[in-house]
Every structure is written in structure tokens, then in C-alpha cells.
PAKOLRO-468224 format. One line per 8 residues: for each residue x, y, z of C-alpha. Coordinates in steps of 0.001 Angstrom, whole numbers, plus 524288, in hexadecimal, padded with zeros to 5 digits. Layout:
BEGIN
X:Y:Z  ... $
This chain:
BEGIN
8068A:79751:7A65C  7F8E6:7903B:7ABA7  7EF00:799A3:7B094  7F09B:797F1:7BF61  7FE7C:79AA0:7BE02  7FBC4:7A663:7B711  7F26F:7AB06:7C196  7FC23:7AA05:7CB29 $
80759:7B016:7C573  7FD96:7BB0C:7C487  7FAA7:7BC9A:7D0B0  808A6:7BBAF:7D328  80B26:7C6FF:7C92E  800AE:7CEC3:7D0D3  8046A:7CC68:7DE50  8141D:7D092:7DBBA $
80E53:7DE5E:7D6D5  805FE:7DFAD:7E176  8139E:7DCA0:7EAA9  81BB8:7E55D:7E2EF  81155:7EF4E:7E783  81224:7EB8C:7F520  81F8D:7EA44:7F82D  820E7:7F6A6:7F2D5 $
818F1:7FD8A:7FC44  8215C:7F883:8070F  82DF3:7F399:8023D  832DB:801D0:801C3  831E3:805D5:80FF3  83DA1:7FCE5:8157B  84532:8069F:809C4  843A2:81230:8115A $
8527C:814B1:816AD  858B7:80E8C:80A4B  850BF:81844:80283  85683:823A7:80C03  862E3:81E31:80A21  86336:81CDE:7FC40  85AC9:828A4:7F7CF  85B50:830F9:80311 $
84D6B:82FE1:8062C  84650:83707:80FB0  83AEE:832D4:81793  830A0:83A7A:80EC9  837F0:8325B:801AC  836F1:82505:8077E  828CD:82947:80AF3  8269E:82B1A:7FBA1 $
82F7D:81D57:7F732  827B1:816B5:80137  818A4:81CE1:800CB  818A1:822D5:7F2E2  817AB:814DB:7EC5A  809EE:81233:7F5AB  806A9:8205C:7F126  805BB:81E17:7E42C $
8020E:81100:7E29D  7F4AD:814C1:7EBDA  7F31E:82038:7E38A  7F230:8181B:7D776  7EC10:80AFA:7DA78  7DED5:80E51:7D4FA  7E420:814AC:7C8BB  7EC79:80936:7C551 $
7E128:7FF93:7C648  7D925:8087D:7BDF4  7E275:80818:7B469  7E42B:7F80E:7B4DC  7D379:7FB34:7B3B2  7D69B:80499:7A896  7E2AE:7FE57:79F47  7E360:7F095:7A647 $
7E956:7E9CA:7B2A7  7F59D:7E2B3:7A99D  7F999:7EFA5:7A324  7F84D:7F70F:7AFAA  7FEA8:7EB4D:7B848  80B79:7E9FB:7AD3E  80D14:7F88D:7AE0A  80B4F:7FB9D:7BDE3 $
813E7:7EF32:7BECE  81F4F:7F439:7B410  81D44:802E2:7BA74  81E45:7FC2D:7C83C  82C17:7F752:7C650  8324C:80062:7BDA2  82F51:80954:7C937  834A1:800FA:7D431 $
83F98:80156:7CBD3  84228:81002:7CB58  83E25:80F40:7DA55  84A8F:80722:7DAEE  8522B:810C6:7D06C  84E18:81CCB:7D847  85938:826D6:7D9F3  85401:82FB3:7E379 $
84784:82E5D:7ED9D  83F85:837F5:7E6D7  840A6:82E65:7D99F  83E66:823A5:7E1DE  830EF:8292C:7E7D2  82D65:82BE7:7D8D7  82FDC:81E7B:7D55A  8271E:81841:7E004 $
81C98:821C4:7DDD1  81D07:81C3B:7D027  81F21:80E34:7D41B  811A8:8110B:7DD15  8098F:8145F:7D0F3  80E38:807B5:7C862  808FD:7FFF2:7D53E  7FCB7:8079F:7D32E $
7FC2C:8035A:7C5AA  7FEB4:7F529:7C678  7F99B:7F05F:7D41D  7EAA0:7F252:7D1B4  7EBB6:7E8D5:7C68B  7EEBD:7DDD9:7CF7A  7E3AE:7D945:7D403  7DBD8:7DAEF:7C741 $
7E3DC:7D46A:7C08D  7E332:7C8E7:7CA02  7D488:7C9D8:7C8E2  7D2DB:7CC86:7BAD5  7DD24:7BEEE:7B7F5  7D864:7B582:7C275  7CC6E:7AEB5:7C544  7C46C:7B0B0:7D2BB $
7CABC:7A44C:7D8E5  7D770:7A849:7D43D  7D85C:7B5A3:7D94F  7D2FA:7B1E1:7E571  7DE4D:7AA27:7E770  7E6DB:7B4B7:7E1F4  7E3A9:7BFD4:7EBFD  7E5E0:7B57E:7F66D $
7F349:7B4FD:7F2C4  7F441:7C509:7F182  7F292:7C833:80196  7FC70:7BEC7:80614  806EF:7C339:7FC59  80582:7D076:7FCB9  804E5:7D0CF:80B52  8130F:7C9B6:80AB1 $
815A1:7D4E5:7FFF7  812AA:7DEDF:80DE8  81C5F:7D83B:815E5  8276D:7D784:80D3A  82717:7E5E1:80841  83013:7EA0E:81314  838DF:7DD7E:812AE  83BEB:7DBC0:805AE $
83D2C:7EB71:804EF  846C5:7E8FC:81075  84D80:7DD93:80D65  8501D:7E4E1:7FDFA  85618:7F105:8035D  85DF7:7EA6C:80B9E  862D5:7E13A:802C9  867C3:7EBCA:7F9D7 $
86AE9:7E409:7EEE0  873CC:7EA30:7E63E  87492:7F729:7EE9A  86664:7F8D5:7E9A2  85FD2:7F959:7F83A  851C7:7FF2B:7F79C  8529C:7FF4A:7E8B9  850A1:7F17E:7EA0B $
8418C:7F3E2:7EF65  83E62:7F883:7E3D8  844E7:7F0DF:7DB13  83EC7:7E474:7DE75  83322:7E95A:7D777  83851:7E866:7CB16  83BBC:7D9FA:7C892  82F39:7D729:7D100 $
827E5:7E062:7C651  82D9B:7DBF6:7BAF4  82BA6:7CE99:7BE15  81C22:7D12B:7C11C  81B91:7DAAC:7B467  81F5E:7CF67:7AC40  8148E:7C5CE:7B2A4  80BE1:7CF8E:7B231 $
80D0C:7D138:7A31E  80D2D:7C208:7A0DC  800C6:7C02B:7AB9E  7F8D3:7CAD7:7AB0F  7ED1B:7CBA3:7A0AA  7E8D7:7D567:7993C  7DD12:7DCA3:79922  7D466:7E25C:7A51F $
7D35C:7F09C:7A24E  7C646:7F8AC:7A007  7C70F:80198:7936E  7C247:80E51:79485  7C3C4:80F3E:7A390  7C8C8:81C21:7A843  7D20B:81D9E:7B113  7CF80:827E5:7BB1F $
7DC7D:82E59:7BB11  7D811:83AF3:7C140  7D4B9:832BB:7CD87  7E100:82B66:7CF31  7E826:83A07:7CCD5  7DF26:83D99:7D805  7E4C7:83284:7E1BE  7F169:83309:7DD54 $
7F18C:84157:7E09C  7E9DB:840AE:7ED6B  7F2E2:83587:7F2CE  7FF58:83CB0:7EFB6  7FB4E:8498C:7F568  7F7F8:8404A:801E1  80484:839A1:80321  80DBB:844E3:7FD7A $
80B21:84D63:80B35  80DB2:8425A:813F4  81A03:83DF3:80E1C  81E8D:84C6A:80CB2  81933:85250:818E2  8235C:84FE5:823A5  82E78:8549B:81CC6  828EA:86072:817F2 $
82284:864D5:824ED  81473:86077:82099  8131F:86DB4:81B29  8059F:8745C:813C9  80607:86C7C:806C2  805A4:85F3F:80E4D  7F924:860EE:8158A  7F40B:865B1:8082E $
7F859:8592B:8010D  7F0C7:850BF:809E8  7E4FF:859C4:80976  7E620:85889:7FBC9  7E6AA:849A4:7FBC7  7DA95:84AB1:80289  7D367:851C1:7F776  7D943:84943:7EE2A $
7D45C:83DF7:7F1CB  7C638:843E7:7F460  7C887:84974:7E551  7CA10:83AA7:7E14D  7BF57:83610:7E85A  7B638:841BA:7E171  7BC2E:83E76:7D3F9  7B9E3:83094:7D57C $
7AA9E:8330F:7D76A  7AB7F:83C73:7CB66  7B0A4:83266:7C2C9  7A7A5:82814:7C5BA  79CF5:832AD:7C0F8  7A389:83475:7B488  7A1D8:825FD:7B359  7B025:8213A:7B5B9 $
7B5E2:8196E:7BBD4  7BD81:81EE6:7C7E4  7C8EC:81983:7CDE0  7C2B6:81778:7DC31  7B47E:814D1:7DD2B  7AF6D:82189:7E1C7  7A62B:81B0C:7EBF0  7B096:8162B:7F287 $
7B1C3:823ED:7F8F6  7A497:82619:7FE06  7A752:818BE:80733  7A9FD:81DFF:81597  7AEFF:80FDE:81786  7B78E:80E57:80CA4  7BC47:81D2C:80D66  7BFBA:81906:81D2D $
7C631:80C67:81754  7D0CA:814B1:80F55  7D417:81C87:81915  7D6F4:81065:82304  7DECC:80A50:81846  7E64C:81627:815E1  7E885:816E6:8244E  7EC47:80803:825B4 $
7F4C9:807C7:81A90  7FB12:81443:81CFE  7FDCC:81012:82A85  801F8:80324:82873  80BF6:8050A:81E59  81056:812B9:82532  81406:80C43:82FD3  81C09:7FF5B:82A0C $
82321:80A9B:822D5  826D3:811FA:8303C  82B8D:80447:8369E  8347B:800D3:82AB1  83AC0:81054:82C81  839CD:80E50:83A8E  84256:80114:838E2  84C61:80586:82F72 $
84E53:81393:834C5  84B6B:81223:84220  8511B:804FA:84567  85BAE:802A2:839BF  854CE:7F712:8332C  8585F:7F3A7:8262B  84E9C:7F4EA:81CA0  84E94:7E60B:81B6A $
84D20:7E3A1:82B76  84195:7F007:82B55  83B00:7E873:821AC  83AE0:7DB81:82971  83564:7E624:833AD  82925:7E74A:82C72  82687:7D8DA:82CF7  81EFD:7D7BC:83A78 $
81461:7E2BF:83417  8149B:7DBAD:827E9  81306:7CDDE:82E20  809BE:7D37F:836FC  80105:7D889:82CEA  800FC:7CC12:825EF  7FAEF:7C6B5:832DD  7F1E2:7CFA9:83567 $
7EBA9:7CCF6:826D2  7EAEC:7BFC4:8299A  7E3F5:7C2E6:8361E  7D9A6:7CBE2:82F2D  7D7AC:7C5F2:82204  7CC4B:7C674:81963  7C33A:7BFB0:82325  7C555:7C702:83003 $
7C2B8:7D38B:828E9  7B6CA:7CE6E:82346  7B1C4:7CA6A:83184  7B5FF:7D658:8390E  7B504:7E0B1:82FEE  7BBF6:7EC9D:8328F  7BEF7:7E979:83FBC  7C9B2:7E02D:83B0E $
7CF6B:7EC98:83544  7CEBE:7F3EB:84394  7D483:7E7F4:84993  7E0CC:7E90B:840A1  7E29A:7F68C:8434B  7E26B:7F462:85270  7EC7B:7EA0D:85042  7F3F7:7F271:84747 $
7F45A:7FDEA:85029  7F794:7F558:85C55  80438:7F093:8543B  8075A:7FE2E:851F3  804B6:802B2:86159  80F83:7F6B4:86275  81AC4:7FB07:85943  818F0:80878:85F2D $
81BEB:80330:86D08  825A8:7F9FA:86A11  82C21:8062E:86494  82B83:80D99:87142  8375A:805FD:877C2  84648:80A54:87861  84C19:7FD50:87575  8530B:7F974:86C11 $
84929:7F5E8:85FE1  8484C:7EAF7:858FC  83D4D:7E522:84D50  836F4:7DCEF:858B5  8324C:7E9F5:85F3D  82942:7EC92:85514  8266D:7DFAB:84F24  818FF:7DD68:85936 $
81276:7E8D9:85665  81850:7E760:84716  80FF2:7D9C4:84728  80427:7E0BC:84E13  804BD:7EB44:8447C  803D3:7E2F0:8384A  7F949:7DA37:83D8F  7EFE1:7E3D4:83F9B $
7F499:7EB12:8332F  7F137:7DDCD:82DD6  7E4AF:7DCA8:83255  7E1D9:7E886:82B82  7E76A:7E654:81EE3  7DFF5:7D942:81C74  7D29A:7E1C0:81E33  7D23A:7EFFC:81D21 $
7D0C9:7EDED:80E06  7C46B:7E4B2:80DCB  7BEA9:7EC24:8168B  7BEFB:7F839:811B0  7BA84:7F39D:80587  7AE42:7EE5D:80EB6  7AAA8:7FCC3:80AD8  7A823:7FCF4:7FD9D $
79F07:7F670:7F277  7A420:7EA86:7EAEA  7A5DA:7F2E6:7DE45  7ADD1:7FCBB:7E573  7B6AD:7F185:7E9E1  7C1B8:7F41A:7E0DC  7C15E:80331:7E04F  7C27A:80208:7EE8F $
7CEE4:7F835:7EE7D  7D65B:800B8:7E5C5  7D2C5:80CFC:7EF51  7D790:80584:7FA20  7E4A7:80124:7F434  7E7F4:80E50:7F17E  7E449:8134C:7FF1A  7EC23:807C5:80416 $
7F797:80C23:7FC70  7F699:81C2B:7FD7F  7F3EB:818CA:80C25  800BA:811F3:80DDD  80704:81DC3:80792  802EF:8269B:81089  806A8:81E77:81B90  8156F:81DB2:81639 $
8142D:82CB2:8153E  80E47:8300B:823D4  816CE:82445:82BE8  8210D:8287A:82642  82096:837E5:828FA  81EDE:833FE:83593  82958:82A69:8390C  832A8:831F9:83111 $
82FBB:83EA6:8398A  836CC:83A4E:84503  83FDD:82E25:83EDA  84686:83775:83781  84B45:83D93:843E0  84E56:82FED:848E8  841C4:82DAD:850C4  83EA2:821FD:8483E $
83893:818AD:852E7  83161:825FF:85634  82BEC:8274E:84A05  82973:81856:846AF  82190:819A3:85305  81C1A:826A8:84EEC  816B2:81F48:841D2  81110:815CB:84A5F $
8081C:81F52:851CD  8050D:82446:84354  8000D:815FB:83F6D  7F92B:8145E:84CB4  7F19B:81F50:848F3  7EE43:81B65:83D58  7E9D7:80E3F:84138  7DF84:81629:84AD7 $
7DACB:81DE4:84059  7D7EF:810A1:837D1  7D13E:80B7D:844F9  7C92D:81806:845EB  7C501:81748:837D0  7C318:8090D:838FD  7B3F9:80941:83D6E  7B1B6:80ED7:82F7F $
7B7A4:80533:82902  7AC67:7FAC4:820E9  7A6A9:7F102:82B81  7AB97:7E32C:821B7  7B59F:7E1D5:818F0  7B1E5:7DF64:808E6  7B0CC:7CFC6:806E5  7BCF4:7C9E1:800CC $
7B3B0:7C4D2:7F4FD  7B236:7D32B:7EF12  7BF0D:7D8E1:7F2E8  7C2BB:7D5AF:7E480  7B8D2:7DFC2:7DBCE  7B51C:7DAEF:7CECA  7B8AD:7EAFB:7CB83  7C4F3:7ED9A:7C4B8 $
7D066:7E7BF:7CC91  7D769:7F6C4:7CA97  7CD30:7F985:7D4C0  7D326:7F045:7DE5E  7E22E:7F242:7DFE9  7E873:7E6D4:7E808  7EA61:7EE5C:7F51D  7DD28:7EAF9:7FC18 $
7D9A1:7DDEB:7F5DC  7E7B8:7D8C9:7F93A  7EDF1:7DE98:8029C $
């Protein structure tokens, strides 16, 4: 095989792994009713199946990157990929909702081990010119993956091959994962580890613990009646994140390598940006999820039809991303984020009013509002990461990128918990349309908060030529740089 062909095969392998992660973040959304019928899953169980993966993925991303630095990107990539395929198989075989949730959490951990290695593998083995070409492929392919997730999931559930139903959603990862493993074992070179690097396991435990304490009461609070422990858990989560920041400062004083560069926590614009990303992706992912629930539980759509019902938002997002782009963001700075949020808010309002009528529901009632919502979201997505990175120094970009990826994923998990709780509060009593409209009100509030803090964002985005730092790639998972 020629060197050029090897480069493209290596890129294809990394892309396949990235797509598996992206698909697994959304492909399960349309399987909720099938899980309810098959395993007796409660609304809380569905929240854990869908959001638990994002929780452990986000909590482990930065640690996974550091393990790649310590032991080498090739072994961590292969181990994570094998574990991901195995966890997917266990999910498909799960006989109970409890075990399915457990295997989903494990699947997220495996994803956190393999994903941070992909970009570093490409940067270590491609020339700067080839790397630029490779990264140009990332965006469109991963964008397509975001569109195909619910559609593919719905098609697999409706297909019901051999009576497997929702289990196909997880089984599809097994042959893909095995093929990617064989290619990676052949194509990814050895080397790249930093001998003597001590991994901050205590810091990773603090992040994981704080994240669990945050999501647990949000998932369980509604069904439990919001007892005292839920509020204590939320308070403990906040203290856990503060403790993590203080611990990172202590690690630096000991001349050890931290998981996250502690000076980031002293930059107010970056901290505000973290809050904004958590709000934005929590609202976006939560709204898309309850849209799927509304179509299936309220309007009797099949899983495949509900997946297609997400296409207007997904296609609108692609259009919005094209409208925004790096050039527009570089010219307008944070104003492009404000413009996108206003457009998104208009789309949410359009959806809310479209569902106020008493006539028979057709999908065309929500298509215009969904498209507008997607366009606004796409404008924000195309610019938000580089804008937030504008608050950090060049030598902090790698660490900041890792934190942004983790917050994006954890924010999505929180969004699943919050929006599902709002939706099912009324849906269990048969008020499905009203519950979806309630969730849209929550989304409007989230967008309003995003706009409220937007004047505190960095004024300008980080130039594209410094998006890829020369620091270890472990600190720069693919999220902010490619999605």
C-alpha cells in the first residue's frame, strides 16, 4: 500500500471511530418506546440509558487523553475500541434495564479512552498539508453522522431483523468496531508515549464523582418527589467541581502534570464560555430528545418515522453551519453567537405556537419551526468553540479544548435529564403535546440565559491557524475542533 493510500485508510479508521461515538449519542433516542415494551423501562430508566453514556464519556475524556500521553495513543485507541465493541455487544444482550444502563455507562468509559487519541494519531502521522486535508473531511462527515443518528436508529428498530428490534441499535457497532480494530492494529504506528508521566487519577475521580452527583438527582428527583438528598447531591456536585479546580492548582505546585491547566479557571470569559456551552448543548440535545418522545408517544409515529421527524432540525443545523462558518465568526466575533441564539429562539417560539392548535397533527406543522431552530443552532455550533477558545493563551488551547469537549458531553447528559423530567411530568398523565410545549418553554429560558451571559464571551474567535496546538493531543479531544 502506498504512503498516500495508507494516510487515507488511517483517516477513514479514525473517522469510523468518531462516527460510532456520534451515532451512539443519538441513535438510541428513538428506541425509548421499544425499550419500554421489551424491558419495562420507566421514564427514569430511559433517561439513564440515553444520558448515562454521555455522562461517563464526558467525565472520562480528559483522563483518557492523559492515559494516551502516558501509555501511547495506539494501545489506548485499540483497548478503548475493543472495549467499546464489547460493551455494545453486552448492551444488545442485556436482559434487564438495570444491566443495560450499566453497560451503557461502561460504553461511555470505553469511548472516553479511545476518542481523545484519534486527532493525535492523525497529527503524529500526517504531514501538515495532509492534516489540513484530513481535517477538512472531518466536519462534513461528522455532520452527516449527526443527521443519520436518529434516522439510522429508527430504521433499525423498525426493521426488527430476526426480531431483535432495539438490540440492533447496539449490535451495529460490533462488526464496525471489529473492522476498525483490524485496520487500526495494522495502520496506527507504535510510539508517542511519555515515559514517567504521572496521571492525575485523583483529579479524574473528583470530576467523575462531581458529574455523577450532578446528574443523579436530576434523573431521580422527579420520581422521588425531590427529597432532601437530591438538593444535597446538587450542592455536593458544585463543591466537587470547586475541589477539582483547587486540586489542579496543587498538582502544579508539586511540579506534576495536571489533567487541566489550572490557569483556565482564572479566566472569567472562558468560565462563562463553559457555562454557555453546557446550556446550549443541554438545551439542544434535550429538545431533540423530547421531540422524538412527542412524535412516538403523542402522535403514534414509529421509530423510523420519528427519526425522519428529526431531519428538519438536522438539515437546518447543516444550513446554519454553512451560513456561519469560520470566516463569519472571525469577522463578527461573539455577535454571531448572539444572532444564532436569536434565530434559534424564534424557531422554538414558532414550534410552540404551531402546536397550540386543535386540528389534526401532521409533521408539516412543525417542519418550519424545526428548520429555523436548526439554522440558529448551526450558526452557534460553527462558532462557539473557537469563540470561547479566544479567551485562552496559545499554550492553553489543548487543555481548554479537552475541557470544552467534556462540558459539551456532560451538558448533554444534564439536558437529557432535565428535559425528560419536564416532558414526562405531564406525558405520564396523557398530556403529551402540552408536555412538549412545556419543554419548549424551558428551551426558551435556556436560550435566554445564553443570550444574557453572551456579552461576557470573548470578543473574537481564535484564528484557525492555532486551533491545533503543539501540546499533547490527549488534551484536545475531537469535539471542539471538529464538530
